[in-house]
C-alpha positions as CSV (number, residue, x, y, z in Angstrom):
1,X,44.7,83.6,190.6
2,X,44.1,87.2,189.6
3,X,42.0,88.5,186.8
4,X,43.8,91.1,184.7
5,X,42.2,93.5,182.1
6,X,44.8,93.9,179.3
7,X,44.3,96.9,177.1
8,X,46.0,96.5,173.8
9,X,46.2,92.7,174.5
10,X,45.8,91.9,170.8
11,X,49.0,93.6,169.9
12,X,52.6,92.5,169.9
13,X,53.8,92.9,173.6
14,X,50.2,92.7,175.0
15,X,49.5,89.3,173.5
16,X,52.8,87.9,174.9
17,X,51.8,89.3,178.3
18,X,48.5,87.4,178.1
19,X,50.3,84.2,177.5
20,X,52.7,84.9,180.4
21,X,49.7,85.6,182.7
22,X,48.2,82.3,181.7
23,X,51.4,80.4,182.4
24,X,51.6,82.1,185.8
25,X,48.0,80.9,186.7
26,X,46.3,84.2,186.1
27,X,43.3,85.1,183.9
28,X,43.3,87.8,181.2
29,X,40.6,89.8,179.6
30,X,41.7,91.6,176.5
31,X,40.3,95.1,175.7
32,X,41.3,96.2,172.2
33,X,39.9,98.3,169.4
34,X,41.8,96.1,166.9
35,X,43.0,99.1,164.9
36,X,46.5,97.7,165.2
37,X,46.0,94.4,167.0
38,X,45.1,91.0,165.7
39,X,42.1,88.9,166.7
40,X,44.1,85.7,166.2
41,X,46.6,86.8,168.9
42,X,43.8,86.7,171.5
43,X,44.2,83.1,172.7
44,X,44.3,83.1,176.5
45,X,41.1,84.8,177.5
46,X,38.0,86.6,176.1
47,X,38.2,89.6,173.8
48,X,36.2,92.7,174.6
49,X,36.3,95.0,171.6
50,X,36.3,98.7,172.5
51,X,38.1,102.0,172.4
52,X,39.9,103.7,175.4
53,X,38.0,106.9,174.6
54,X,34.6,105.2,175.0
55,X,34.0,105.7,178.8
56,X,30.7,103.9,178.7
57,X,32.2,100.8,177.1
58,X,35.1,100.8,179.6
59,X,32.7,101.2,182.5
60,X,30.6,98.3,181.3
61,X,33.6,96.0,180.8
62,X,35.1,96.9,184.2
63,X,31.8,96.4,185.9
64,X,31.2,93.0,184.3
65,X,34.6,91.5,184.8
66,X,35.7,93.2,188.0
67,X,39.5,92.8,187.3
68,X,42.0,92.8,190.1
69,X,44.4,95.0,188.1
70,X,45.0,96.4,184.6
71,X,47.9,96.0,182.2
72,X,47.8,99.0,179.9
73,X,49.4,98.5,176.5
74,X,46.9,100.3,174.3
75,X,48.7,103.2,172.6
76,X,49.9,104.5,169.2
77,X,53.6,104.0,169.0
78,X,55.2,105.3,165.8
79,X,57.6,108.2,166.4
80,X,57.3,109.6,162.9
81,X,53.6,109.4,162.9
82,X,53.5,111.2,166.3
83,X,55.5,114.1,164.8
84,X,53.2,114.4,161.8
85,X,49.9,114.1,163.7
86,X,50.5,114.9,167.4
87,X,46.8,115.6,168.1
88,X,46.0,111.9,167.4
89,X,48.7,110.8,169.8
90,X,47.6,113.1,172.6
91,X,43.9,112.1,172.2
92,X,44.6,108.3,172.1
93,X,47.6,108.0,174.4
94,X,46.9,110.7,177.0
95,X,43.1,111.3,176.9
96,X,42.5,107.5,176.4
97,X,44.7,106.7,179.4
98,X,42.9,109.4,181.5
99,X,39.6,107.8,180.6
100,X,40.8,104.4,181.6
101,X,42.2,105.6,184.9
102,X,39.0,107.4,185.9
103,X,36.9,104.4,185.0
104,X,39.2,102.1,186.9
105,X,38.9,104.2,190.1
106,X,35.1,104.5,189.7
107,X,34.9,100.7,189.5
108,X,37.3,100.0,192.4
109,X,40.2,98.7,190.4
110,X,43.3,100.5,191.8
111,X,46.3,98.6,190.4
112,X,47.9,99.3,187.0
113,X,51.0,98.3,185.1
114,X,51.7,100.8,182.3
115,X,53.6,100.1,179.2
116,X,56.0,103.1,179.0
117,X,59.2,103.5,177.0
118,X,62.8,104.6,177.0
119,X,61.7,107.5,174.7
120,X,60.8,109.4,177.9
121,X,64.6,110.0,178.3
122,X,65.1,111.7,174.9
123,X,68.8,112.1,174.2
124,X,70.6,111.1,177.4
125,X,74.2,112.1,177.8
126,X,75.4,109.2,179.9
127,X,75.1,105.4,179.5
128,X,73.7,103.2,180.8
129,X,70.4,104.8,181.4
130,X,69.0,104.6,184.9
131,X,65.7,105.7,186.3
132,X,67.4,108.8,187.7
133,X,68.4,109.9,184.2
134,X,66.5,113.2,183.4
135,X,63.3,112.6,181.4
136,X,63.3,114.9,178.4
137,X,61.4,113.3,175.5
138,X,62.1,114.8,172.0
139,X,58.9,113.7,170.2
140,X,55.2,113.6,170.8
141,X,55.2,109.8,171.3
142,X,57.7,110.1,174.2
143,X,55.9,113.1,175.6
144,X,52.5,111.3,175.7
145,X,54.1,108.4,177.5
146,X,55.7,110.7,180.1
147,X,52.4,112.6,180.5
148,X,50.7,109.3,181.4
149,X,53.4,108.5,184.0
150,X,52.9,111.9,185.5
151,X,49.1,111.3,185.6
152,X,49.7,108.0,187.4
153,X,51.7,109.8,190.1
154,X,49.0,112.3,190.6
155,X,46.3,109.7,190.9
156,X,48.4,107.8,193.4
157,X,48.3,110.9,195.6
158,X,44.6,111.7,195.0
159,X,43.0,108.2,194.8
160,X,45.4,105.6,196.0
161,X,46.0,104.2,192.5
162,X,49.2,102.2,192.6
163,X,51.1,101.7,189.4
164,X,54.3,100.5,187.8
165,X,55.5,102.3,184.7
166,X,57.8,99.9,182.7
167,X,60.2,101.9,180.5
168,X,61.4,99.3,178.0
169,X,63.9,99.6,175.3
170,X,63.8,97.8,171.9
171,X,61.3,94.9,172.0
172,X,62.3,92.1,169.8
173,X,61.8,88.4,169.1
174,X,58.8,86.2,169.2
175,X,57.1,83.5,171.3
176,X,59.4,80.5,171.2
177,X,56.4,78.2,170.7
178,X,55.5,80.0,167.5
179,X,52.0,80.9,168.7
180,X,52.3,84.7,168.4
181,X,54.9,87.1,167.2
182,X,55.7,90.5,165.8
183,X,53.4,91.8,163.1
184,X,53.1,95.5,162.4
185,X,51.6,97.2,159.4
186,X,53.8,98.9,158.3
187,X,56.8,97.2,159.8
188,X,59.2,99.7,161.2
189,X,61.3,97.7,163.6
190,X,64.9,96.8,162.7
191,X,65.0,93.0,163.3
192,X,61.8,92.0,161.4
193,X,62.8,94.4,158.5
194,X,66.2,92.8,158.3
195,X,64.6,89.3,158.3
196,X,62.2,90.2,155.6
197,X,65.0,91.6,153.5
198,X,67.2,88.5,154.0
199,X,64.3,86.2,153.0
200,X,63.5,88.2,149.9
201,X,60.1,89.3,151.3
202,X,60.8,93.0,152.1
203,X,62.5,96.1,150.9
204,X,66.2,96.7,151.0
205,X,67.2,97.2,154.7
206,X,68.3,100.8,155.2
207,X,71.0,101.6,157.7
208,X,70.4,105.1,159.0
209,X,73.9,106.4,159.8
210,X,77.3,104.7,159.5
211,X,79.3,107.5,161.1
212,X,78.3,107.4,164.7
213,X,80.9,107.4,167.5
214,X,80.4,103.6,168.0
215,X,82.7,100.6,167.4
216,X,81.4,100.0,163.9
217,X,79.8,103.4,163.1
218,X,76.2,102.3,163.3
219,X,73.7,103.1,166.1
220,X,73.6,100.8,169.2
221,X,70.4,99.8,170.9
222,X,69.4,97.5,173.8
223,X,67.2,94.7,172.3
224,X,65.0,92.9,174.9
225,X,63.1,89.8,174.1
226,X,59.3,90.2,174.1
227,X,59.0,87.1,176.4
228,X,61.2,88.8,179.0
229,X,59.1,91.9,178.7
230,X,55.9,89.8,179.2
231,X,57.4,88.1,182.3
232,X,58.3,91.5,183.7
233,X,54.7,92.7,183.4
234,X,53.5,89.7,185.3
235,X,56.0,90.2,188.0
236,X,55.0,93.9,188.3
237,X,51.3,93.0,188.6
238,X,52.1,90.5,191.3
239,X,54.3,93.2,193.1
240,X,51.3,95.6,193.1
241,X,48.8,93.0,194.2
242,X,51.1,92.2,197.1
243,X,51.1,95.8,198.3
244,X,53.9,97.3,196.2
245,X,54.1,101.1,195.9
246,X,54.0,103.2,192.7
247,X,57.3,103.0,190.8
248,X,59.0,103.3,187.4
249,X,61.6,100.7,186.1
250,X,63.7,100.2,183.0
251,X,63.5,96.9,181.1
252,X,66.5,96.0,179.0
253,X,69.4,93.6,178.9
254,X,72.1,96.1,179.7
255,X,73.9,95.1,176.4
256,X,74.1,97.2,173.3
257,X,73.8,95.7,169.8
258,X,74.7,97.8,166.7
259,X,72.7,97.8,163.5
260,X,75.5,96.1,161.8
261,X,75.5,93.4,164.4
262,X,71.8,92.9,163.8
263,X,72.5,92.4,160.1
264,X,75.2,89.9,160.9
265,X,73.0,88.0,163.4
266,X,70.1,87.8,160.9
267,X,72.6,86.4,158.3
268,X,73.9,83.8,160.7
269,X,70.5,82.6,161.9
270,X,68.6,82.7,158.6
271,X,71.5,81.6,156.4
272,X,70.9,84.6,154.1
273,X,72.2,88.1,154.2
274,X,69.8,91.1,154.1
275,X,70.1,93.4,151.2
276,X,71.5,96.6,152.7
277,X,71.7,100.3,151.7
278,X,73.4,102.9,153.8
279,X,71.5,106.1,154.4
280,X,71.8,109.4,156.3
281,X,71.2,109.6,160.0
282,X,67.6,110.3,161.1
283,X,67.2,113.5,163.1
284,X,67.2,112.9,166.8
285,X,68.6,109.4,166.7
286,X,71.2,109.1,169.5
287,X,74.3,106.9,168.9
288,X,73.7,104.6,171.9
289,X,70.7,103.7,174.1
290,X,71.4,101.0,176.7
291,X,69.5,100.3,179.9
292,X,70.4,99.8,183.5
293,X,67.5,97.5,184.6
294,X,68.7,96.8,188.1
295,X,65.7,98.5,189.7
296,X,63.3,95.9,188.2
297,X,65.3,93.2,189.9
298,X,65.2,95.0,193.2
299,X,61.5,95.7,193.0
300,X,60.1,92.5,191.8
301,X,62.9,90.0,191.1
302,X,63.0,90.3,187.4
303,X,66.1,89.7,185.1
304,X,66.2,89.0,181.4
305,X,66.7,85.4,180.3
306,X,67.5,86.2,176.6
307,X,70.8,88.1,176.5
308,X,72.4,86.8,173.3
309,X,71.3,88.6,170.1
310,X,71.4,85.4,168.1
311,X,68.9,83.7,170.5
312,X,66.6,86.7,170.2
313,X,66.8,86.8,166.4
314,X,66.3,83.1,166.0
315,X,62.8,83.3,167.6
316,X,61.9,86.1,165.2
317,X,63.2,84.2,162.2
318,X,61.2,81.1,163.2
319,X,58.0,83.1,163.7
320,X,58.5,84.8,160.3
321,X,58.9,81.4,158.6
322,X,55.8,80.1,160.3
323,X,53.8,83.2,159.3
324,X,55.0,82.8,155.7
325,X,54.0,79.1,155.6
326,X,50.5,79.7,157.1
């Protein structure tokens, strides 16, 4: 059994990773400032409240718990917000990560799995996206994530810090047991917004662009179930603890789903159709983003279990209904 410090472990993907760690026999300690996380999502280990920019607090937590490795989810992650306030993103995502890395090395913890993103690729010209696709992020959010990846490579050289950067595509779904799920304020992700619209608890669902060069004219994305993401983080931690080298890997299903197909899936699963309004494309949105995730399988034996969009959506619908009933 390993002890893992999980920064951002009170958030959406981080909390699912904590449950996956517990199911794999590991212990998690959550480090979160709760600015966007939820105390009630911390169910599989203690919560240490603190901020990444607080070096003294990080040092104290690392010294007291002596984790074997770190899963690093803590980050701001809204593209539009990063464009409007890039300084906040560079302070939190880059300087916060640097503070964490330095305190880890000082405490003797030298294994880290980093929650990165497909946004590091920007607007790739070829699909599917492999790890050899040029990294050219087009917004501050993606640039901050790529900056952390570059830092991790440099600290590998200088200090022996081994890391895996997991570049995942569109996280979706919820814990099949209904214990945790997706809750953002405000909610910006397509599937929960479509569900809220279908169940009469949200705004009209806007489709940004219906004239893309795709089969139905709407943008296509690779939606990966959050439980598959969580399992991948556990596999990556175990890979590092067994002597694995620093690497980056995509996480996705390799299947694209259009916005219209999301709307249809929500209607099938929930029994109600979202209220839809067509809108103009958003600047910088590519028509298609689909992953080639073969490297994750080669490195640490991971493959997605959820590959049908109805199965992914059904867990999100069930979570939303449970949340409404609570």
